[in-house]
Biopython code that builds the backbone (N, CA, C, O; Angstrom):
import numpy as np
from Bio.PDB.StructureBuilder import StructureBuilder

atoms = [
    (1, "MET", "N", (96.773, 120.455, 130.703)),
    (1, "MET", "CA", (97.008, 120.133, 129.322)),
    (1, "MET", "C", (97.294, 121.456, 128.610)),
    (1, "MET", "O", (96.647, 122.470, 128.869)),
    (2, "GLU", "N", (98.267, 121.423, 127.716)),
    (2, "GLU", "CA", (98.557, 122.622, 126.943)),
    (2, "GLU", "C", (98.692, 122.266, 125.464)),
    (2, "GLU", "O", (99.209, 121.206, 125.111)),
    (3, "ALA", "N", (98.224, 123.157, 124.620)),
    (3, "ALA", "CA", (98.310, 122.952, 123.179)),
    (3, "ALA", "C", (99.735, 123.245, 122.709)),
    (3, "ALA", "O", (100.387, 124.162, 123.207)),
    (4, "LEU", "N", (100.201, 122.462, 121.755)),
    (4, "LEU", "CA", (101.527, 122.660, 121.172)),
    (4, "LEU", "C", (101.375, 122.921, 119.685)),
    (4, "LEU", "O", (100.427, 122.451, 119.054)),
    (5, "LYS", "N", (102.305, 123.664, 119.136)),
    (5, "LYS", "CA", (102.314, 123.871, 117.687)),
    (5, "LYS", "C", (102.910, 122.645, 117.022)),
    (5, "LYS", "O", (103.952, 122.138, 117.436)),
    (6, "ALA", "N", (102.233, 122.181, 115.990)),
    (6, "ALA", "CA", (102.755, 121.053, 115.217)),
    (6, "ALA", "C", (103.775, 121.595, 114.215)),
    (6, "ALA", "O", (103.607, 122.691, 113.679)),
    (7, "ARG", "N", (104.819, 120.832, 113.970)),
    (7, "ARG", "CA", (105.805, 121.214, 112.963)),
    (7, "ARG", "C", (105.188, 121.094, 111.575)),
    (7, "ARG", "O", (104.206, 120.376, 111.388)),
    (8, "ALA", "N", (105.750, 121.782, 110.627)),
    (8, "ALA", "CA", (105.227, 121.757, 109.260)),
    (8, "ALA", "C", (105.253, 120.347, 108.675)),
    (8, "ALA", "O", (104.365, 119.986, 107.902)),
    (9, "ASP", "N", (106.261, 119.544, 109.034)),
    (9, "ASP", "CA", (106.377, 118.184, 108.490)),
    (9, "ASP", "C", (105.700, 117.133, 109.366)),
    (9, "ASP", "O", (105.831, 115.936, 109.111)),
    (10, "ASP", "N", (104.991, 117.564, 110.377)),
    (10, "ASP", "CA", (104.316, 116.649, 111.296)),
    (10, "ASP", "C", (103.026, 116.147, 110.656)),
    (10, "ASP", "O", (102.210, 116.959, 110.221)),
    (11, "PRO", "N", (102.816, 114.829, 110.587)),
    (11, "PRO", "CA", (101.587, 114.304, 109.979)),
    (11, "PRO", "C", (100.335, 114.592, 110.825)),
    (11, "PRO", "O", (99.213, 114.490, 110.329)),
    (12, "PHE", "N", (100.529, 114.944, 112.074)),
    (12, "PHE", "CA", (99.397, 115.249, 112.946)),
    (12, "PHE", "C", (99.208, 116.762, 113.007)),
    (12, "PHE", "O", (100.169, 117.506, 113.204)),
    (13, "GLY", "N", (97.990, 117.204, 112.840)),
    (13, "GLY", "CA", (97.706, 118.634, 112.822)),
    (13, "GLY", "C", (97.626, 119.259, 114.199)),
    (13, "GLY", "O", (97.753, 120.474, 114.342)),
    (14, "ARG", "N", (97.415, 118.434, 115.213)),
    (14, "ARG", "CA", (97.269, 118.961, 116.576)),
    (14, "ARG", "C", (98.088, 118.126, 117.537)),
    (14, "ARG", "O", (98.190, 116.907, 117.402)),
    (15, "ARG", "N", (98.659, 118.800, 118.497)),
    (15, "ARG", "CA", (99.409, 118.119, 119.557)),
    (15, "ARG", "C", (99.081, 118.773, 120.887)),
    (15, "ARG", "O", (98.841, 119.978, 120.960)),
    (16, "VAL", "N", (99.075, 117.972, 121.926)),
    (16, "VAL", "CA", (98.883, 118.491, 123.281)),
    (16, "VAL", "C", (99.925, 117.865, 124.194)),
    (16, "VAL", "O", (100.443, 116.783, 123.917)),
    (17, "ARG", "N", (100.216, 118.539, 125.255)),
    (17, "ARG", "CA", (101.140, 118.021, 126.266)),
    (17, "ARG", "C", (100.377, 117.927, 127.578)),
    (17, "ARG", "O", (99.775, 118.895, 128.042)),
    (18, "LEU", "N", (100.418, 116.745, 128.157)),
    (18, "LEU", "CA", (99.834, 116.573, 129.489)),
    (18, "LEU", "C", (100.835, 117.123, 130.491)),
    (18, "LEU", "O", (102.011, 116.762, 130.464)),
    (19, "THR", "N", (100.376, 117.983, 131.363)),
    (19, "THR", "CA", (101.278, 118.624, 132.306)),
    (19, "THR", "C", (101.251, 117.968, 133.686)),
    (19, "THR", "O", (102.004, 118.348, 134.583)),
    (20, "SER", "N", (100.369, 116.976, 133.839)),
    (20, "SER", "CA", (100.279, 116.287, 135.124)),
    (20, "SER", "C", (99.715, 114.890, 134.913)),
    (20, "SER", "O", (98.838, 114.692, 134.072)),
    (21, "VAL", "N", (100.207, 113.941, 135.658)),
    (21, "VAL", "CA", (99.686, 112.580, 135.576)),
    (21, "VAL", "C", (98.218, 112.543, 136.009)),
    (21, "VAL", "O", (97.484, 111.629, 135.635)),
    (22, "ASP", "N", (97.797, 113.522, 136.784)),
    (22, "ASP", "CA", (96.402, 113.595, 137.227)),
    (22, "ASP", "C", (95.446, 113.840, 136.068)),
    (22, "ASP", "O", (94.242, 113.623, 136.213)),
    (23, "GLN", "N", (95.949, 114.284, 134.926)),
    (23, "GLN", "CA", (95.112, 114.550, 133.766)),
    (23, "GLN", "C", (94.759, 113.277, 132.997)),
    (23, "GLN", "O", (93.915, 113.307, 132.101)),
    (24, "VAL", "N", (95.390, 112.177, 133.338)),
    (24, "VAL", "CA", (95.129, 110.906, 132.658)),
    (24, "VAL", "C", (94.056, 110.154, 133.440)),
    (24, "VAL", "O", (94.244, 109.800, 134.603)),
    (25, "ASP", "N", (92.927, 109.921, 132.772)),
    (25, "ASP", "CA", (91.855, 109.149, 133.385)),
    (25, "ASP", "C", (91.262, 108.230, 132.325)),
    (25, "ASP", "O", (91.729, 108.215, 131.186)),
    (26, "GLU", "N", (90.257, 107.478, 132.683)),
    (26, "GLU", "CA", (89.653, 106.515, 131.758)),
    (26, "GLU", "C", (89.093, 107.201, 130.513)),
    (26, "GLU", "O", (89.209, 106.672, 129.407)),
    (27, "GLU", "N", (88.495, 108.362, 130.686)),
    (27, "GLU", "CA", (87.919, 109.070, 129.537)),
    (27, "GLU", "C", (89.010, 109.457, 128.539)),
    (27, "GLU", "O", (88.832, 109.288, 127.333)),
    (28, "LEU", "N", (90.128, 109.969, 129.028)),
    (28, "LEU", "CA", (91.233, 110.330, 128.134)),
    (28, "LEU", "C", (91.787, 109.093, 127.441)),
    (28, "LEU", "O", (92.086, 109.142, 126.247)),
    (29, "LEU", "N", (91.929, 108.003, 128.153)),
    (29, "LEU", "CA", (92.440, 106.774, 127.540)),
    (29, "LEU", "C", (91.501, 106.266, 126.452)),
    (29, "LEU", "O", (91.960, 105.758, 125.429)),
    (30, "LYS", "N", (90.197, 106.398, 126.659)),
    (30, "LYS", "CA", (89.228, 105.996, 125.630)),
    (30, "LYS", "C", (89.349, 106.878, 124.393)),
    (30, "LYS", "O", (89.290, 106.382, 123.268)),
    (31, "ILE", "N", (89.517, 108.182, 124.596)),
    (31, "ILE", "CA", (89.684, 109.115, 123.475)),
    (31, "ILE", "C", (90.938, 108.769, 122.689)),
    (31, "ILE", "O", (90.911, 108.743, 121.458)),
    (32, "LEU", "N", (92.032, 108.505, 123.384)),
    (32, "LEU", "CA", (93.289, 108.172, 122.717)),
    (32, "LEU", "C", (93.187, 106.847, 121.969)),
    (32, "LEU", "O", (93.710, 106.715, 120.862)),
    (33, "ALA", "N", (92.523, 105.875, 122.563)),
    (33, "ALA", "CA", (92.358, 104.571, 121.891)),
    (33, "ALA", "C", (91.515, 104.723, 120.638)),
    (33, "ALA", "O", (91.818, 104.107, 119.616)),
    (34, "LYS", "N", (90.456, 105.536, 120.696)),
    (34, "LYS", "CA", (89.620, 105.765, 119.520)),
    (34, "LYS", "C", (90.407, 106.472, 118.427)),
    (34, "LYS", "O", (90.299, 106.115, 117.254)),
    (35, "ALA", "N", (91.193, 107.467, 118.799)),
    (35, "ALA", "CA", (92.002, 108.205, 117.820)),
    (35, "ALA", "C", (93.031, 107.279, 117.178)),
    (35, "ALA", "O", (93.260, 107.344, 115.970)),
    (36, "LEU", "N", (93.639, 106.436, 117.969)),
    (36, "LEU", "CA", (94.617, 105.485, 117.434)),
    (36, "LEU", "C", (93.957, 104.529, 116.456)),
    (36, "LEU", "O", (94.499, 104.231, 115.392)),
    (37, "ASP", "N", (92.775, 104.051, 116.835)),
    (37, "ASP", "CA", (92.038, 103.128, 115.966)),
    (37, "ASP", "C", (91.674, 103.788, 114.636)),
    (37, "ASP", "O", (91.724, 103.140, 113.591)),
    (38, "GLN", "N", (91.311, 105.062, 114.669)),
    (38, "GLN", "CA", (90.946, 105.785, 113.456)),
    (38, "GLN", "C", (92.145, 106.061, 112.560)),
    (38, "GLN", "O", (91.992, 106.234, 111.351)),
    (39, "ASN", "N", (93.325, 106.103, 113.142)),
    (39, "ASN", "CA", (94.533, 106.458, 112.387)),
    (39, "ASN", "C", (95.327, 105.236, 111.916)),
    (39, "ASN", "O", (96.402, 105.387, 111.337)),
    (40, "THR", "N", (94.811, 104.036, 112.155)),
    (40, "THR", "CA", (95.547, 102.846, 111.713)),
    (40, "THR", "C", (94.804, 102.123, 110.618)),
    (40, "THR", "O", (95.275, 101.099, 110.124)),
]
sb = StructureBuilder()
sb.init_structure("model")
sb.init_model(0)
sb.init_chain("A")
sb.init_seg("    ")
for serial, (resi, resn, name, xyz) in enumerate(atoms, 1):
    if name == "N":
        sb.init_residue(resn, " ", resi, " ")
    sb.init_atom(name, np.array(xyz, "f"), 0.0, 1.0, " ", f" {name:<3s}", serial, name[0])
structure = sb.get_structure()
């Protein structure tokens, strides 16, 4: 996983790039689902 700079007009303050499919697991999916739920 690597941190990316967000653009000035980007509504999200932080961005990351997954560099391998191996980085996706149940814990990451739960974190993403929680973040999505908080942002809707």
